[in-house]
C-alpha positions in Angstrom: -18.1 10.4 15.7 -16.9 9.5 19.1 -14.1 7.2 20.3 -16.3 4.2 20.9 -17.9 4.5 17.4 -14.4 4.7 15.9 -13.1 1.6 17.7 -16.2 -0.4 16.7 -15.8 0.7 13.0 -12.1 -0.1 13.2 -12.6 -3.6 14.5 -15.3 -4.3 11.9 -13.2 -2.9 9.1 -10.1 -4.9 10.1 -12.1 -8.2 10.5 -14.0 -7.9 7.3 -11.8 -6.2 4.7 -9.8 -9.3 3.9 -12.2 -12.0 4.8 -14.7 -12.4 1.8 -17.8 -11.4 3.7 -18.0 -7.7 2.6 -16.5 -5.0 4.9 -18.7 -2.3 3.5 -21.9 -4.2 4.3 -20.8 -4.8 7.9 -19.6 -1.2 8.2 -23.0 0.1 7.0 -24.7 -2.1 9.7 -22.2 -0.8 12.3 -22.8 2.8 11.4 -26.6 2.2 11.8 -26.2 0.5 15.2 -23.9 3.3 16.5 -26.0 6.0 14.8 -22.9 7.4 13.1 -23.4 10.9 11.8 -27.2 10.3 12.2 -27.1 8.3 8.9 -25.5 11.0 6.6 -24.4 8.8 3.6 -21.7 11.1 2.4 -20.0 11.4 5.8 -20.3 7.6 6.4 -18.8 6.9 3.0 -15.9 9.3 3.7 -15.3 7.7 7.1 -15.3 4.1 5.8 -12.8 5.0 3.0 -10.4 6.7 5.4 -10.6 3.8 7.9 -9.7 1.5 5.1 -6.2 3.2 5.1 -5.6 1.3 8.3 -6.0 -2.1 6.5 -3.9 -0.8 3.6 -1.1 -0.2 6.2 -1.6 -3.8 7.3 -1.0 -5.0 3.8 2.2 -2.9 3.5 3.5 -4.3 6.8 2.5 -8.0 6.2 3.8 -8.0 2.6 6.7 -5.6 3.1 9.4 -8.0 1.8 7.2 -8.9 -1.3 6.5 -5.2 -2.0 10.2 -4.2 -1.7 11.2 -7.1 -4.0 8.6 -6.1 -6.6 9.7 -2.5 -6.6 13.4 -3.3 -6.8 13.0 -5.9 -9.5 10.6 -3.6 -11.5 13.2 -0.8 -11.5 16.1 -3.1 -12.2 14.5 -5.0 -15.1 13.2 -1.9 -16.9 16.5 -0.1 -16.5 18.2 -3.0 -18.1 15.7 -2.9 -21.0 16.3 0.8 -21.5 20.0 0.2 -21.7 19.5 -2.5 -24.2 20.8 -5.3 -21.9 17.7 -7.5 -22.5 15.5 -8.3 -25.4 11.7 -8.6 -25.5 11.0 -12.3 -25.6 8.5 -14.5 -23.8 9.6 -17.1 -21.3 9.2 -20.8 -21.4 7.0 -20.6 -18.2 3.8 -21.3 -20.1 4.6 -18.1 -22.1 3.0 -16.0 -19.4 5.7 -13.3 -19.0 8.4 -11.7 -21.1 11.7 -13.4 -20.4 13.4 -10.0 -19.6 11.1 -9.6 -16.6 11.7 -11.4 -13.4 8.8 -13.0 -11.6 8.7 -10.1 -9.1 8.6 -7.3 -11.8 6.0 -9.2 -13.8 3.8 -9.4 -10.7 4.2 -5.6 -10.5 2.8 -5.3 -14.0 -0.1 -7.7 -13.2 -1.0 -5.5 -10.2 -0.9 -2.4 -12.4 -3.0 -3.9 -15.2 -5.5 -5.5 -12.8 -6.0 -2.1 -11.1 -7.1 -0.3 -14.3 -10.7 -1.6 -14.5 -11.7 -0.5 -11.0 -10.0 2.8 -11.4 -11.8 3.7 -14.6 -15.2 2.5 -13.4 -14.7 4.1 -10.0 -14.1 7.5 -11.6 -16.9 7.3 -14.1 -19.5 6.2 -11.6 -18.2 8.0 -8.5 -21.4 9.8 -7.6 -23.6 6.7 -7.9 -21.2 4.6 -5.9 -21.0 7.1 -3.1 -24.7 7.9 -3.1 -27.4 6.7 -0.8 -28.8 4.2 -3.4 -26.0 1.7 -2.9 -26.4 1.9 0.9 -29.9 0.4 0.5 -30.2 -2.9 2.4 -32.2 -4.6 -0.3 -29.2 -4.0 -2.7 -26.6 -5.1 -0.1 -28.5 -8.3 0.7 -28.8 -9.2 -2.9 -25.1 -8.6 -3.5 -24.2 -10.7 -0.5 -26.1 -13.7 -1.9 -25.2 -13.2 -5.5 -21.4 -13.1 -4.9 -21.7 -16.0 -2.6 -23.3 -18.1 -5.4 -20.6 -17.0 -7.9 -17.9 -17.8 -5.4 -19.4 -21.2 -4.9 -19.5 -21.8 -8.6 -15.8 -20.7 -8.9 -14.9 -23.2 -6.1 -16.5 -26.0 -8.2 -15.3 -25.2 -11.7 -11.9 -23.7 -10.9 -8.9 -25.9 -11.6 -6.9 -24.4 -8.7 -3.6 -25.3 -10.3 -1.8 -21.9 -10.7 0.7 -20.5 -8.2 1.5 -16.8 -8.3 4.5 -17.4 -10.6 2.2 -18.9 -13.2 -0.1 -15.8 -13.5 -0.4 -14.1 -16.8 -2.4 -11.3 -18.4 -5.6 -13.3 -18.4 -5.3 -13.8 -14.6 -4.7 -10.1 -14.1 -7.7 -9.1 -16.3 -10.1 -11.6 -14.9 -9.3 -10.6 -11.3 -9.2 -6.9 -12.2 -12.6 -6.9 -13.8 -14.0 -9.0 -10.9 -12.7 -6.4 -8.5 -15.0 -3.8 -10.2 -18.0 -5.6 -8.4 -16.4 -4.6 -5.1 -17.5 -1.0 -5.8 -21.0 -2.2 -4.8 -21.6 -2.6 -1.1 -22.2 -6.2 -0.1 -20.0 -7.6 -2.9 -16.6 -7.7 -0.9 -13.4 -6.7 -2.6 -11.5 -9.8 -1.3 -14.6 -12.0 -2.2 -14.8 -10.8 -5.8 -11.1 -10.9 -6.4 -10.6 -14.4 -4.9 -13.7 -15.5 -6.9 -12.1 -14.2 -10.1 -8.8 -15.9 -9.2 -10.6 -19.2 -8.8 -12.4 -18.8 -12.1 -8.9 -18.2 -13.7 -7.6 -21.5 -12.2 -5.6 -20.0 -9.3 -4.9 -21.9 -6.1 -6.9 -20.5 -3.2 -3.9 -19.1 -1.3 -2.4 -17.7 -4.4 -5.7 -16.0 -5.3 -5.9 -14.5 -1.8 -2.2 -13.3 -1.9 -2.8 -11.6 -5.3 -6.0 -10.1 -4.0 -4.2 -8.5 -1.1 -1.5 -7.0 -3.3 -4.1 -5.8 -5.8 -5.8 -4.0 -2.9 -2.9 -1.6 -2.6 -3.7 0.7 -5.6 -7.5 0.5 -5.1 -7.6 1.2 -1.4 -4.8 3.9 -1.7 -6.7 5.8 -4.4 -10.1 5.5 -2.6 -8.7 6.4 0.9 -6.5 9.3 -0.2 -9.2 10.8 -2.4 -11.8 10.5 0.4 -9.3 11.8 3.0 -9.4 15.2 1.2 -13.2 15.1 1.1 -13.4 13.9 4.7 -11.4 17.0 5.9 -14.1 19.2 4.3 -17.3 17.4 5.3 -16.5 15.7 8.7 -16.9 17.6 12.0 -13.5 18.8 13.3 -14.0 16.8 16.6 -14.2 13.5 14.6 -10.6 13.4 13.4 -8.9 12.1 16.6 -11.5 9.2 16.8 -11.0 8.6 13.1 -7.3 8.3 13.6 -7.9 5.8 16.4 -10.3 3.8 14.3 -7.8 3.7 11.4 -5.1 2.3 13.7 -7.4 -0.3 15.2 -8.4 -1.4 11.7 -4.7 -1.8 10.8 -3.9 -4.0 13.8 -7.0 -6.2 13.3 -6.5 -6.3 9.5 -3.0 -7.6 9.9 -4.3 -10.5 12.0 -7.1 -11.1 9.4 -4.5 -11.4 6.6 -2.6 -14.0 8.6 -5.7 -15.9 9.4 -7.1 -16.1 5.9 -3.9 -17.1 4.2 -3.4 -19.9 6.8 -7.1 -20.9 6.5 -7.1 -21.2 2.7 -4.0 -23.4 2.6 -6.2 -26.3 3.9 -9.8 -25.1 3.5 -12.2 -23.9 0.9 -14.3 -20.7 1.1 -17.4 -22.7 1.9 -17.8 -21.3 5.4 -17.7 -17.7 4.0 -20.2 -18.6 1.3 -22.6 -20.0 3.9 -22.2 -17.0 6.1 -22.9 -14.6 3.2 -26.1 -16.5 2.1 -27.4 -16.7 5.7 -26.7 -13.0 6.4 -28.2 -11.9 3.1 -31.3 -14.1 3.7 -31.8 -12.8 7.2 -31.6 -9.2 6.0 -34.1 -9.9 3.2 -36.6 -11.5 5.7 -36.2 -8.5 8.2 -36.8 -6.1 5.3 -39.8 -8.0 4.1 -41.3 -8.1 7.6 -40.7 -4.4 8.0 -38.4 -4.9 11.1 -35.7 -2.8 9.5 -35.8 0.0 7.0 -33.9 -0.3 3.7 -32.3 3.1 3.8 -29.6 4.4 6.1 
């Protein structure tokens, strides 16, 4: 991988990780166009996972105050419980959280619980997820369209009444299991989690905010695990470009978070749904006509 390839991948990753249009699908296309590693699926998967660490850094920077509040409250509330200062009762806030937990520490628990499904499935099906089969463009195109349709249904049937403070276990589990779909290229981690949030009755901006916070364990685990593998399978001269690409993805990712949160305060996800359907349909037509090949 050279510097130009790394910058292109970094820009694509930063633009598409948080906007619900599938970062992996676009990175697969970018790797094709730049002839990254001559189409080696293992090396491409490792590169994509490491570059995602840049967008993870963007989440840490953008939500720094939220993250620090969650950690501080989590430690404080559980220390008080251990010392017997608080009892285990449920609050009057729709009964969604124990009264001994503050909103911040309860959000910490929701992030932990919501991260379990993707962690379990990711470990059990690691070889399949990282293999060449999921990089097939027929598969990616179908996932682009399928999640777009589900996101559209969620927009229609979701009540969109819950703020983050109203989230309970059902919200965490629905969004957590929806995130499992993101293991498939073309699905979009932000797209599936926002979709799950809308199905659970969350407001759009609240669903996006929880989606970003929920990305921390998933992207951390994936990126750090792949970093070890990347050191073993990537050419030594690719590490400097990889670092540059990761930094670029972080800067662009920060701007993408700001854009999406501002956008969803006043708008639906319709424009992203339309983009996904059009892109998926174009890919299917190109594949059907033999203009492009399905495999990397």
